[in-house]
KEZA-384801 format. One record per atom (N, C-alpha, C): x, y, z. Coordinates in pm, whole numbers, plus 50000, padded with zeros to 5 digits. Example, Ala and Ser with C-alpha at 12.3 -4.5 7.8 and 13.67 -1.06 7.14 Angstrom:
! residues 2
513194943150780512304955050780513204967050780512854977550708513674989450714512905000350787
END
This chain:
! residues 535
500854991250002499945000349991500515013849997502035011450041502665022650093503875023549989503885016149917505065012549729504235023249631505845023949497504905030749428503715026849308503405033749233501915032749172502295022249068502075012649011501925005448884501255007148766501955010948654501145013748527500324999248440499235004448447498264991748374498864988448278498684975248251499294965448123499094970648022497784973247999497354980247861497484992047816498024997447910498625015447883499925016047833500755005147895502354998547843502034999447699500754989547675500974985347520500234994047445499965008347482499255015047386500155026247322501315026447419502115042747366502605034147219503255025347218504415023047062503505017446968501985020746980501285021846860501045034546823500775045646928500705058546908501905062946808503055058346828504255065046745504225063346614504165050146611503935042946486502985050246387501695053546406500475063346376501435072646330501505078746419502275094146386503275094446259504275082446285505505085546189504965082046033503995073746001503265072645873502615083345851501825093445904501445106345884502635115645832503385114045881504915123345848505255123045720505525107245673506165105245578505035106845438503925104045475502615106145368503235122245352503485132045475503315145745418504605152145338505545140745337506665147445276506695139145138506045128145116505565122344982505075134044879503915139444966503065147044908503335160444846504445164744956505255175044911506295179144802507305164744773507945163644683507085164544534505955157744563505115152344439505005169644409504185178644464503945190944418505415198744354506425196944446507425204444373507905199944231507655183744235507955180244044506815185943959505265182044029504675188543920505035205743870505295213443970505505230843994506345231843884507615220243889508945222343833508815217743651507545210343640507425206943513506135213943480505905221543532504725229343479505245243743417506605247143521507175258843474507675254443332508725240943348509165244343224508485241243078507365238243126506095234642980506205247242946505825259343051505605278042997506665279642937507975275343012509145285342893509005274742817508995269442754509155259442643508105264842538506825267742592505775272142487505775287342470506565296542545506665307642533507905310542445508935300942435510015302142391511095313542412511225314642543511805324642631513325319242650514405327242556515685321342586516345317642726517245307942700517565304642840519235310942881518885321642981520115326042970521415316443009521185307043041522285294443053522715289642967522075291042878522225280142742523595289442660524215282542560525295287942485524285296042402525585307842383525085322742318525515320442177525535311642114526055303841976524635306341913524145316941802523275313941764522665305341627521565298641628521705288941558520565297541400520365290441319519245293241237518075289541268517935277541336516375281741373515825289841469516595296441526516325306441664516155321741583516865320441472517155335841436515495343541394514705334541363513215343541318512535344841425512495335641523511985337741620512115351841740513905353841728514345365441766514385379841723514075375341608513655388941566512955397241563511825394441537510205399041615510265404941703510885399341815511215404141963511075418341956511915423641940511515442441935510295445341898509715443041784508395446141773507625441141872507475430341958506555425141995506895434042186507835441742183508445449542325507475461842266507245466742192506515480642203507545491142220508885490442161509615497342163509285510642122509035511841993508715525741920507795530741958506365524442034505055532442104506035538542240506575530742334507155537942449508315551042439508985551742332509815559442310508895571842244507765570842192506915581342095506485590942237505925585242358505695592242471506575607642522507825601342525508255616642553508645624942431508295624042314508175631542233507085636542231506185637842309504895644442338505025659142405505855655542479506735671742606506565679142517507495681842418507715694742345506265699242314505355693942259504305699342249503525705442352503285697042493502705702042610503555711442631504585715742614505105723942686504955737142665504345742342546504405755842512502615755342531502215748442537500805749742577500605760542702499355763242724498755774242837499105766642985498795752442972498745742343114500015749243170501165747643084502515747043188502265762243240501875776443186502215786743194500885792443278499785784043256498355791843332498315789543514498865779543534499065776643721499605791143774500875795843741501225808543825500905817743786500185821743705499105833643646497855832943703497385821843719496215819843790496075822043954497395813444025497545817844128497715834644159498595841744098499145854644094497645862444058496645859343952495555866043996494415866444122494435854144142493615849844276494515859244388495685855444371496415864844509495795881344527496265881944403495635897344366494665902444400493415890444383492025895944388491295892944527492255886444622491785882644786492435894944881492055887544966492215897345100493595893345122494715893945208495865894245228495725889245366495955872445430495555873245565496005877945695497615882545612498545889545706498575908545689497155916245611496605926545635498265934345568497385947145578496475950745642495385955445489493965962545585493105957245480492475975345497491725978645403491075990245365490025992145399489135995145523487515995245560487086005645521486216008345488485206020945453483876018145487483486028445528481796023145567480836036845455479776031545437478516037745357477576035445402476506043645364474886038245364474906021345387475406013745312475106000945263476115993945394476325998545483477025989445561478695992145549479525983245580481095983945574481695972645520483005979745425483575970145309484715973745355485625961345275487285965145254487945956945144488635962545119489595957144989491105955345044491715948044972493295949744955494015958644977495625962244950496475972844930496025977844804495735966844696495665970344569493955975644507493375974044620492215977444573490785969244534491315957644558490715944144479490065935244598489635926144554489145916444647487755923544752487145931944682485825940344782485105926144844484895933144959484355923245012483365932345135482005931445157480705932245223481295929045389481705933845452481775932545616480745933345705479615942245714478575942745742477365947745670476105944045661475115949245612474305962445595474755966745744474025981145780475095986245802474736003245783476206012445848475896014646003477266009546086476816008546226476956021946303476436024846432476596042446481478146042746488478596057246378479816055246373479596072746373479646079746559479776095446541480926101746502481846095246487483196106846431483726098946335482976089846258483846084346146484536070546203485386065246146485896050846174487316053846249487666064346239489486064546280489536060146412488596060946497488306057946672488166038646666487476029746537487086023146557488166009746565489376011646467490076005946434491266002646524491775990846564492705986046660493755988946628494835998046634496665997346603496935987446536496525974846617497035961146554496315951746600496535939446556495735931446597494875923846472493995936346372493395928646284491965933046368491605939446413490345940546513489645954046476488245959246490487175965246431486235964046526486325978046620484975976846704483965987546672482795985146656481855993546647480525987446713479426003846741478285996146773477095995146675476165987446709475195980646625474305980946639472905981246621471805977646687471375960246658471035958446792470725940546786469445937746851468535934746766467305925146785467105918446939466345919547024466445909547127465225900747121465275890847218464135876947187462545887747190462645897347280461425907747295460845913647132462025915347071461635925846945462625935646955462875945147120463685956347100464695955447045465355965446949466665967546953467385976147004468575970747057469365982847154470815982047081471545992747112472915993047090473365982547133474465975647072475235966347126476995967247037478005967747154479465964847100479645954346985480175956846905480715942346820482605944646798482965934446818484165928846807484425918946665485195924846517485305921446437486545919146425486885902546344488535902746281488495900046147489385911746109489925911345976490705897945955491315891845814489945896345711488805885045694488265878645808487355873045766486085881645787486185891445890484755894245923483675887245976484535881346085483895874046169483725882646343482345880846351481965888546481482425878546606483785880446642484235874246757483415873946877482805886546933482335887147070481515899947040480335898447095479585908547122478845911947253478945924947303478065927647443476985942447407475905937147488475165947847468475455961147558475275972147496475645983447574474595989847667473765988147634472375990847720471905977347795471945976347934471165964547987469815962548026469135979548062467945981048098467435993048010466885993747917466786002847827465456012847913464546008147956463716014248051464156020948205465186020448229465706026648338466846037348288467326035848161467956047948128467526058248077467886071548103467536084048072467656086147891466406092347887466526100047727468016102247662467866114347740469276116647705470606110247729470926102047780471916093147804471906081747639470566078147602470416068847508470836076347415470396089247399471116099047254472596099647269473276101647400474776104247390475336096347380474566082647391475436067147380475246068647247474936067747138474836066847000475146076946900475466092046953475636101946915476896109646949477946105947043478956105547103480086093847101480966102547091482116089747058482456081247179482376069347196482656061147308483286050747320484036053647217485626042647161486746045947186487736038047256489426040247222489886029447227490986025147172491906012747190493036017447226493646010647337495056011447403495626013147301496906017647293498346019947196498786007247159498885995747227499355983347227498005972947141496575978447135495555975747081495235963047136495465955647281495115947747339493525950347457493605962447452492765967147578491715979647478490245976447492489445987747455488425996147584488686008647539487486015147650485836017147536485306013047636483776020147554482846022047603481756030547598480576036947636479656028247650479006026347784477646013847799476866021647886475316019047886474536017847976474386007348070475066000748148475285984948200474935988648359475105996748445475315999748587474316015948630473306016248565472496028648641471706034848519471596046148501470756053848415471766061648347473016065448359473496071548293474826062748188475476070148066476626065548031477936063248129478306051848147479486052048194480746041548088482246047848153483006038548036483656025848132483806014748025484496004748090485445998947988486225993048075487435987148026487235970147969487465965547859487535952647784488985945347768489695937947813490835935647818490415922147732491505921547602491125915947476492085901147510493085899347622494225890247679493215883547776492435884947904491885879347964490145877847961490125885647828488715886647856487465893747984488205900148074488015906548149487525917448111485875921948183485555934248191485115940548312485675955548323485765962348476485375979548442484725979048524484345998048492484706006848562485096017348481486206030548539485576039648596484336042848554483876057048603482446052348666481996062648743480896058748811480356074848895480396082048755479686096048767478106098548718477516109948773476356113048773475606113748631477166119748553476546123248441477226111648334476986116948196477656108148080478846107448037479656099348036480976103348017481166092747887482106102947815482336102547633483476105547620484206104147492485386108647431486866105847494486296088347520487966085847563488756087747500490286090747566491016093747450492476082747584493326081447511494336072447602495796077447535496436083847696497866087947667498726079747586499726086447514500486080847416501296063847487501606067547650502366054347644501056046347738499716045147701498496043147783498616040647909498886050347966498936047548162497496057048194497096064348119496016074048139495226077548032493756079448121492686080047980492256096348024491686103147938491176114547946489866115847878488306115847942487576116047929486536130447934485236132147864484316141547948483726135948011483026143748105481696140648144480616150248172478876148248079478286160948098476796155948176475976163848213474646164548257474206175048215472536173948241471796182348216471006187648363471126200448348470146207548482468796203348476468376209348575466956211548556466146221548438467306232148421466566240948340466986236448142468056226048093467946222048003469646221047987469716228248073471556233048021472436223748061473256217747944474546207247974475616215348023476196207348125477466212148173478286201748173479936202848157481026192948112481736197348176482826185248216484016182448284485036176848236486126179848255487186170848191487836160748321487756149048319488566140948353489346130848309490116127748422491366114948372491106101548450491396093348416491216077348477492156069048456493046059248562494096052348557493616041648535493896034948449493186017348364493656007748513494846011448552495086002648648494496002448749494976013048837494276017148961492476018648959491826021348833490406029948874490536045948922491666046948967491716061349006491186076248911490596081548932489656091748846490266104248968490226115148829491236126548900490366141148774489286149648882488686156748801490196173848695490276176048608490946181948581490416197048500489286197448477488786210148411487096208348519486816224348593485386225348657484696224048527483466220948550482396225048517482056233148438481396231248316480626246248276480176241348156479366257548069478066251247997478876245347839479876247647829480316250547670481596232247686480996232047559481686213347530483336216947547484216206547614485496206547564485636199247428487296203147430487516192447285489396190847308489946183247271490916176347297491716178147146492666186147122493336189747008494336180646959494866173347053496146165247049497136163347188498006154647153498566149947290499886156847209500866166347324502206171847308503246164447409502886150047418504136144747523503296136247549504206125747647503196112847727502396114247825502016130847886501446137447992500296145247956500936155847867500086169547849499366169447719498756173447719497196174947586497046189047582496416189947470495886205447416494736206847444493836209347501492346213547540492056225847549490876225447472490216238647491488516237947480487866249747492486166245347473486046252447339484616248547333483896251347216482726256847210482106271047168480516273847165480076275847020479266277347004478626282146854478736296746861478846302246920478836320046920480596320846921481196316547004482656322247013483586311246955483206300846872483986292846844485126283346925486416283846923487096280847027487736294547113487906285447225488506296747336489116286847469489746295847559490316289647706490986282047652491966281747551493136272447507493946269047628494416258747623495346252947758496056239647735497046235447770497826227247820497066216647921496846207747907496426200848043497476188148087497456185148195498316173248245497806165248320498106152248257497206143548381497846140148511498866147548529499516147748674499406156348754498676164848694498096175948828496876181748739496036181448854494406192848805493936199348749494976211248746494256225948679495746232848612495276238548514496396246948438496046257348402497046266148369496616282848351495966282048162495236289448140494896293747977495976298947918496166291047806497316297747729497016310147622495876314047625495196323647514493626324947576493556338347596492206340547659491476343247554491726346547432490776353447343489996339847253488976343547156488836333947094489156331046940489306318046924490316314246783489396307346721489726303246582489056293946482489546277546509490646276946500491256264846516492726265446605493106249346652494016249046700494716240146699496236231946673496996219646650497916219146713498556210946745500056208546829501076198246759502036198946762502906186846699503436182646833503126170546849503726159746991504746158447039505936160446908507176159446899507746170246964507616185346961508296196246942507276202347067505816198047077505026206447170504546218747088505096220846981505126238646919503266235646890502666251646932501126249846896501126261646807500186258246726499706272246584498396273346636497566286646640496306288746609496026300146573494656301546521494046308146418493096321346480492936330746423491956341046482491596347046345489866348646345489066349046194488726371146232488516375846155488246387246178486846388446268486136380146255485006382146318485156378046452485826367646511486356364246628487396378446684488376380746632488996394746678487816406346693486676409446649486256418046663484756417346768484186405346758484116399046888483766388246933483966386447084484486376747157483746376847272482746369947326481686376147416482346366247560482986353647487483456342847576484966344547619486056355647587486846360047632487456377847656487636384647767487786391547733489046402947709489976392047658491546400147555491236391347435490436398047318490866388847233492036392347138492286384147057493466385447002493406389846870494256399346754493976405646642493786388646551492946394446411493046385046359494626380446288494886365746254496316360746207496246344146258497606341846236497626331046276498926329846346498646324646553499936320446609500656309646649501616314046687502636302346738503046304446901502986298146916503136291847094504396281747087505696283247098506856273347098506886269647215506626254547227506586245647325505406244947427504596250747398503306258147436503246266047582504566276047539504866285147660504876297547593504866307747713505346321447678503866326347632504276341547519503066349947496502856343647351501756343147281501636338847135502606349547023502936339546932503986352646812502956351446718502776362446667502096361346525503386356646402502286349146349503086346746182502326351046110501316352546089500776362945987499806368846037499516380245969498346387745979496976385645921496996378845800496266372945736495026361045844493656364445746492776360645847493216346445790492576335945960492736320745894491386316645986490866306645911489596299746010489636284746075491266281445998491456268546100492556264346087493096255846144494606248346134494396236546193495476230646097495596211946071497166211546088497386199246216498876192546166498786184346139499406178346040499636167045960501056162746001501176148046066502676144046133503276140846014503126134045899503546129145805504346140145693503736150645712504086160945671504956171645718504866167345828505656174345948504906190845906504346193245887503386210645823501966211545905502366224745977500866230545992500356236345871498986233945838498266239145739497066246845794496856263645717495906271745799494946273545700493566271045718492716274945598492156290345602491656291345479491296307645469489366304445413489166314045343487756310145272488176302045133489366307145072490126292944963490146281645001490106280345130490716265045108492226262545230493016257745241494296254145235495026259045179495426275645218496446283745135497696283345177497746281345338499166281945365499746271545456500916269445514502016261345542503006265345615503106260445727504086263045829505036250945895506326253645898507126242645961506906239546107507126227646151506806225246310507526238446380508536248846314509366254046397508746270446354507736270846281507116277146277507296286646148508436280846087508556288745941507536287545820507596297445723506236294545621506856286945518506206279845436506526267945416505656269145269506536274345158505816273145015505036260644968503996265944895503006253644870502956259744707502716246344635502546247944448501656253444411501756261844362500556270944311499166265744257499716251944179498546246344118497756235944245498426234244366497696227244464497436233444569497056251244563496916259344671495206256144692494556253044827493136252144840493216236444910494186229044841494286214544926495116210644992494956197945036495896191445149496676180445096497786180845161498656164445125498356154545163498336145245084498676125345184500166122745137500716120145266502056116645243502606106245264502846098545152503226082545191504306076445252504346071545379505626071045481506546061545376505966051745328507216042945269507726049345129506956056845074507646063044947508506075044960507576086945041507786099345055506856104844962506386098844888505686107544778504476117144868504086124844785503176140344822501846138844751500656131144805499496131744681499026143244723498306157444657497796169244711496156161444637495386166544778493846161444706492716172444706491866169644654490946179444715489426170344697488906171244817487686167344843486206169444770485396164744766484216168944667483736177244736483646177944851482556190344937483956204344916485336201144905485986214944860485786221344758486426237144751485936241744646486916242244529486686245744462487656245244298489126249444314489586240044270489506233744166489716218244262489236209644177488906197144241490046187844125490566176044202491636168744162492816159644231493616158144168494766148744251495996150144196497146156144270498246159244225499196151044337499886150144223501326138744282502976146144255503526146944359504796149644355505586140544445506776142444399508356138344520508526144544650507906154244636508456167344766507386176544757507446188544849506296195944858506526207544794507256204044688507516216444578506986217244468506676200744450506476198544297505516188344305504466191344178503176185144189502776185744025502186174343986501736174243859500276165343898499506168843799497966163843828497976150843776497366139543838497316126243755495956124043782495056132843816493346126643835492866142043798491896145143748490886154943720489026152243768489076155243905488226154843957487686147044128486596143844149487426149444304487916135844422488666137244479489456125944523489416124444677488586116944725487936116444883488936105044937489116107745042489966098045176491006092945088492166099445017493106089944968494356084545064494426069945072495646063045152496366055944998497596058645108498926051745067498636035945103499186028645032499396014345033500716014045142500676002145200501846001045311503106000945253503475996045104504435995945018504996009344959504006020344958503976032344934503926036344761503366023844688503376025944546501836023044503501146025544573499616024344527498756035244638498336041444550497356054244574495546049444580495146046144693493686045744694492886058144736491856063544646491096072544674489776067944618488926076344645487386077144559486486089844546486366085444420485586094944319484056092544293483216097644439481696092844427482036080944495480976069644427480776054244434482106045444372482636052044332483966047544262485326045944300485836034344318486616032944380488046034144308489326042344322490036043344214491626041044301492636034944218493966029744240494996037644153495676044944172496486048344119498126042444149498816032344080499716022444067501166030143972502286027444092503396031944028503856023843911504766027543814505656041543854504766052743782503946048043671503236062243620501876067643725501466059543798500226066043915499036070343789498806061443690497446065443626496046060043688495746067343746494416062543803493376054543701493046041843796492496036343730490686029843792489726028743777488926024943857489056010443873488906003944003488195993544083487175988644120486755997744168485445990644196484196000744202482995995844187481906004944188480896003544313480626010344389480206008144516478746014944510477656006144547476316012844559476426028044641476866031644713476686044544743478146049744841478286061844808479906069344817479946064844996481666061444985481736059845103482106072045203481686069645342482176082945413483486083245503483536071745539485026076645588485766064645547487186062345533488176051445505489386049945624489936038845669490706035145772491466022645742492906022145777493646011745740493386004745911493415992845881493445979246015494795972845933495595972346084496515965346052496715950346128497315942946094497435927946148498295930146292
END
């Protein structure tokens, strides 16, 4: 019972039989494979013999019986047919197929909107439109004209390819309210929109009018932030800061009146804006304020008055030229404002027609008409008629000319002050106040200077007095007429070799080197303003 287990006798006899069966099956499989190999070799030999393919291992000595079978072989290989295909290449080389591809590509590129920009955007009664720097690739961006109280200049971001504007949007209730739209070019895609009025029933009627009739947009110098006016927290218009980087929205002002006309300082550290309210007698009072976007600190610069202020331009990082305007007096109370201190003294106590400042030198030029010199109820000490110069915005005014002047404009690209009379823009002065000659043929017009090319294009818009036309010169002393007709909104392309302008509803393009204007597009209605949008 405790010894090893014994294998039954019948199991020991079964093991040798199993090995015999497996051996027989293996031999049968080997014999079958050998038979298949023999059959395959014989079939291959038969095919070779039937095809009469020469044996490479046979003797190379030709025999008479093989000669007839070998000579037709070149014909059967279709060698002439194959060599004939390359002969078709010359006939295909001069066909338009080879040259049409680059020409078509260039044509499509010329008619397309470049993804890297810039794009010329213009508005009309039929909405917003854009073209490429050659005046081609016309595309409609917006089907209706947006709310643009002061044109397109404040709506285009300095970089980033963005356009901001107010336009009405219909709510589910059927009510239409103003909304801020942020559009990216060249696609014309509205990436974001915000209601500019949260509760129209709670907003005052005067605030609703101010929101759509006064400028309330200002892009930061780097194009990353946008200040806009809206009625979101209360019954009046406030200013809000939208950061396009983190998409944050922050309220900047909280005054009883309506805030509008925001303007960034050149370094982006401060905003100047105006605040107005209406008293019980219906008189509008306006103040001048500043706000620091980072801290939110507001500071009043100018006390309230019943005349509207105007910002003529910046004369440095923190100083700006400020004055008030009324229908009776024109401009008065001209002064240099400073974002670092609340109050400043007036530079000019009398009335004037226009004022401008060179931001680099801080030199100021202003004009006085005969009527303002004779009657100025807004000031006690009127200046005689003429053109005046304030070097660095300091000291007493220096008279540059005793001739009457109605307005003044500073053109940074031309580095000139231009003064207007009843006959148009007739005189010019350098940044230092020296008189500058203007070609006789272009008296009354203004120049548009190409930053890249340095070419001067003198233009006469439709509403200007004759002569109307477009003149081109290599400097301010030379001019030749290239177009006899109205020239509105001339804009130089980025390369400086194309000048785009409008004559009514026609978009014209003058390309170098001859600059002969050609009609590029015909619009449904005449444009109202035009601006470059840069990537």
